[in-house]
N, C-alpha and C positions, 0 to 999 in steps of 0.2 A: 703121159704128161710129166714133164720134168718138175722137180721140186723147186719151188721159188725160195731158195735159201736166203737170198738177199733180203727178203721181207720177213721170213720166219725168224731169222736171228734178231731182228729188231723188236719182235713182239713176244718171243718165246719166254723171256724172263717175267712176262706179265700175265701168263696164262691164268694164274690163280689170283691175280690182283683185283681189287675192287674197282680199279680204274677201267673205264669203258674203252675198249679198243676199237678205233674207227679206221676203216680201210676205205679210202676214196680213190676212184679211178674211172676212166672212160669205160663205157660198155665194152664187154668182151676182152678186157685186158687181163682177166684171170682172177678176179676177186673171189668168185664162187669157188673156183678150184683151190685157192689159197685157204678159204674157210674149211673145205673138206680135208685139206692136208693138216690143218691145225686139229681138226676132229680126230684124224687118224693118230696124231701124236698123243692126244689126250687118252685115247683108248690104249695105246701102247704103254702109257703110264699107269694103267689100271682103272681109269675112270669108267664107271658103269654106263652102258649105252642108254639106259633109261634116265640118266642124269645129264644127258646131252640133248638139247632141244634146238632143232634147226628149222627155220622157216624162210622160204624164198618168196618175197612179196610180189614177184613177177608171175608166180604160179597162180593160175585162176582158182585153184582149190582154196586159197587163203584170202580171196577177195573180201569175204565177210569180216576178216580180222584187220582190215585197214582202217577201221574206225576205232578210236582210242579205247572206248569202254569194252568193246568186244575183244580187242587185242589184250587188254589188261586181264580180263576174266579168263581168256583162253590159257594164258601163261600161268596164272595163279592156280587154275584147276590142274595143271600139269605138275605142280610142286607138291610132292607127297610127304616129304620129311625135311629135317633140318640140315641134311648134308648139302654140300655145295652143288649147285646146278650150273651148267655151262650153256648160255643162251646165245644162239647164232641167228642174226636177223639180216638177211640178204636184201639189198635194195630198199632200205628202211625209209627212204624219202617218199615211198608210196603210202606210208601210214600217216594219217592226219594227227597232228600234235604229238608226233613220236617223241619229241624231246621230253615232254612231261611224263609220258608213260615209262620211258627208259630210265629217267631219273628216279621214278617211284620204285621200279624194280631194284635199282642199285641201293636205294635208301632203306628198303623194307625187307629185302630177302637176301639169303646167303647165295649170291650168284656172281658169276664172272660173265661179262657181256661183251660180245663181239658184233659189230654192225658194219655193213658196207653200204656204199651209195655211189651212184654214177652221176650225181649232180652236186655241185658245191653247196647246195642248200644244206647238206648234211653238216657242214661246218659253218652254218650261218650264225648270226648274232643271237638268234633264239636259243640255239644249242649252247653257245658260250654262256648265256645268262643262266640257264638251268644247270649246266654241268661245269661251271667255272672251276678249273684246276682239278677236275675229276675224270679227265680223259686223255688218252694219247692218240695221235692221229698219224697215219701213214698214207702217203700218196703213192698209189700203185701205178706203174707204167707198163706198157707192152714190153715184150722181151728186149733186154739189152743185147748187144752183139754177142757177148759171152754166153748168154742164155740161148740165143739163137743157135750158136755152135753146139751147145749141149743138146739141144733138140735134134739137130741134124745127126749128131753121133748116135743118139738114142734110136733114130730111124735107120741106122746103118748107112747113112750118107756121108761120104768122106770127100771133102773139098779142101784145097789149100786156102789159107786165110785170105789171100787177095781175091780169089774168085768168090769166096763166101761173102766178103765185105761188099763187093759190087752188087750181089743179089740183095743183101740187107739194105744197101743204099737205095735200091730201086723199090723193094717191096715192104720194107719196114719190119716191125716185130709183133704184129698182132698174132697171138698164139695159134689161132686156127688157120692162118693164111697158108701155112706150109703143109696142110693136110692134102693139098693138091698141087701138082706141078703144072696144071693147065692155066694158061694166062687168062682165058675166058672165065674159068671158075673162080680164080682169085679176084678178078675185077668184079664179078657178080657178088662175091662175099663182101668186098669193100663197099660196093654200092648199097648192099643191104644194111651193113653197119651204119653207113652215113645216113641213110634214110631213117633208120631207127632212132639215131641220135637226134636228127632234125625233128622228127615227128614227136617223140616222147619227151625229150629233154629240152626242147626249145619251143616248138609250136604249141603243143598242148599245155605245157607248164606256164607259158607266158601269154597265151591267148593271142598269138601273132597271126595276122591276116595276110600280110604281104610276103608270101613265100619266095617270090621272085627276087625281091630286094634282099632278103636274107641270104639266098644262094649267091647273089652277086657279091655281097660283102665277104662271104667265105671264100669265094674264088679269088678276090683281091688279096686276102690274107695268104692264100696258097701261092699266089704269084709274087709275093713280096716277102718270102721267108728271109729273115735276117736283115730286112730293110726297115727303116723307120717309117711308120705310117701313123696317121692321126685321123680322128673323125672329120676334121676340116679337110684334109687332103682327099679322103674318100668321098666326101660330099661334093667337092669341086670336080673330081674325076667323073663321078656319076652324072654331074650336070652337063659335061661335054658329050655324054651319051644320051642326053635328053631324059635323064632320070632325075626328077626334082624331089628332093627330100630335105629334111632339116638335120643339123648337127646333133640335136638332142635325140632324134630318132636313131641316127647312126650309133651314138653312144650307147643307147639302150640295147640295140641289136648286138653290139660288140660285147656288152656285159652278159647277154644271154648266151652268146657263143662261148665266152670264157667259163660261165657257170656250167655249161654242158661238158666241159673238160676236153672238148675236141681240139681246142687250141689254147695256148697259154700266153698270157701277157707278161712281158718282162719290163719292169720299170728301170729308169736310169738312176745311177748312184753317182753323186758328185764326190769324187775321190778326195779332192782338197777340202770341200765343205762338209764331208761325211754326212750327207743327207740324201734321202730318196726323193727323186723328182718324178712328178706324175704326168708330164707332157712328153709327147713323142716317144711312145713305147715301141718295142719290137714284139712280134708275135711269132711263135713257133708251134707247129702242129704236134699233137700228141704222138703221131705216128706218120712216118714218111710215105707209107703205102697209100695214104689218102691222096697223094699227088697224082696217083693213077686216074683220079676222077676229075682232073682239071678240064675245064671246058675249052680252054684256048691252047693251041699247040706251041706254046712258048718253049724256047730252048731251056733245057735243064740247067739250072744254076747250081753247079757242084759245090761252090763255096757256101751257099746258103744251106744246102742239104747237110754239109758237114757240120756247120754251126748247129743245125737242128739236132743232129745226132749227139753232139757234145752236150748241148743243153739238156736233152732228155736223159742222157747218162748221168749228168750231175744231179738232176732231180731224183732219179732212181736211187742214187747213192745217199740221198737225204740232205743235200745242201740247199741253202738259199742262194738264188742266183739273180744278179742284176747286170745291166749294161753299165760300163764304166765311162764316166764323163770327166775329161781332164780339161785344163785351160785351153788346150790347142787341138783337141781331138777326142777320140773315143777308143775304148778298149772293149772287145767283144763281151767278155764276162768278168764280173767281179763276183767271186765265190766266197760265201761266208760259211765257215765250219765251226759252229758253236763259239762265235766271237773271234776265231782266228780267220785268216783271209788268204786267198791266193788269186792270181789273175791269169786269164787265158785269152790268147789271140788265136783265131782259126783262119786258115787259108787252104786252098786246094794244093798248090805247089809253090815253092819258093823258086820261081822260074827265072828270075833275073835279079841283078843287084838292086834295082828299084823296088821290086817286091820285097826283098829281104829288108831293105831300109824301111819300107812302109810298115811291115809287121813287127820287126824288132824296135823300130823307132817309135812305135806307139807308146812305149814305156818311158820315153825320155823325160816326160814331165811327172812321172810317178816316183816320188823321192823316198818312199818307205822301203823297208827291207823284206816285205812279204814275197813269197815265191812268185816268179813270173814265168809263164809258159807260152810257147808258140807251138800249135798242133797242126800238122799238115799230113799229106799223103807221101811226102818224100821219104826215101829210105836212108839217105845220107843225114848225118847229125850236123845241124847248123848252129848248135848252141854257142852263145857268145855273150861276153860281158855280164855273166851271171844269170842270163836268161836261158832257160832250158828249152831245147827243141825236142819234140816228141813226134814219132810217127803215130798217126791216129789209131791204127790197129793195135800197136803195142800199148798205147795208152788205154784203150778200151778193154784190153785183156789183163791189165794190171790188177792185182788183188787189192 
C-alpha cells in the first residue's frame, strides 16, 4: 500500500498536539491504512508500543465498548503512567455519545487522539459543541490520479499517462479496486462497497424503509453528474414514472446520502454578491468507479466525469469548492484557498470556436483579478486574455 503523503503532511505536525485529529471519508477510502501509517511513524520516532492504543469499532471484538461507560473504563484501564499515550479510534460513529467520552479523554489525560468516521455525523453539531476549537479535521478521498499512478508503479505496472487516465476515468480511485484486473471482480467489489454504505450508513442509521426510492435517487444523482438538480426536479421526475413522494422526503434522503459521504453536494456562490446560495446545487460522486453500478445504459458524459475528477482533486487538496453564479451564467468551480480564490471551467475538448467562446467567455462577467483556468483534455495550449488553459492530466500531476 502506498503512503498517503497528501494527508500525512497535513496532520504530521499535530501528532503530539492535544487537538483531536479527525479523519472523515467514505468507507474503504483508506482511513484505517492512514491510521496505521501514522502509528508506524510514531514508532519510528521512538514511541513505545504499549503507549499506542488502537481500536477499530467495526471489529466485533470491541462491540462491548461501543457504550460510553465501557469505552471510558477500557481506555482508562490501559493508561498506566503519566507519559503521553496515543489513542486511535477507527469508525468512532459506532460509539454512543462518543463526543463526550473523547472530550473527557482530552481534558483529563495526557493523550493525543486520532479518530476516523465514515459518516458526517463525526463532524456533527454535537461534536462541535463539545470540542469547539479543539480539533482539526481532514476529509479523506479515494486515490487521486497521482496516487493511482504511484500504486501502479508499486505493482510494476507501466502505462503512459493517457492510457492510465482513461482507466482512472472509468474505474475511479478506490484503493482496493486495482487489486484485480478482472472487470467482474472489480464490479463485485464496487457493488459490495455500495451495499455496505447503503445498509450501514444510510438505512440502519436513519431507519429508512423505502430502499427502492433511495436507490432511485442515487441513480438520478449518478446520471446527472455536473448537472443542477433539486428536490423539486427529482420529485417531478419520479412522478412521471408513477413514483409519488414528497419534496420533504426527497430532501431527507438527499441529506442521508450526503451524510454517508458517497456523494457530495456543492452549493452555489454568487460571485458578485459574495454569498452562498442553497438552491439548485450540483452533486458529485466520491468516486467515479460507482458509475459502473448505473442501472440505466445512458451514454457516458465525459464532461461530467471530468468535472467530478477535478472536484474530487480539489477536495483532496483541502480546498473549499462552490459553483460560481454570475449575472449571466455559471462557472464550474469557485475555489477558496484560505481566503484566497481561483476559478475553474472544465470541458472535455475545445473542439470548436463556439466551445472556446463558451468556456473562456464564462469569465466575461467576472471582474476581479483572481486566477482563472480552463481545464480540458486538449494537448494544445489555448490560454488567452489572462485565462490559463491546462491539460487535465498535467494539472492533476502538478505538485
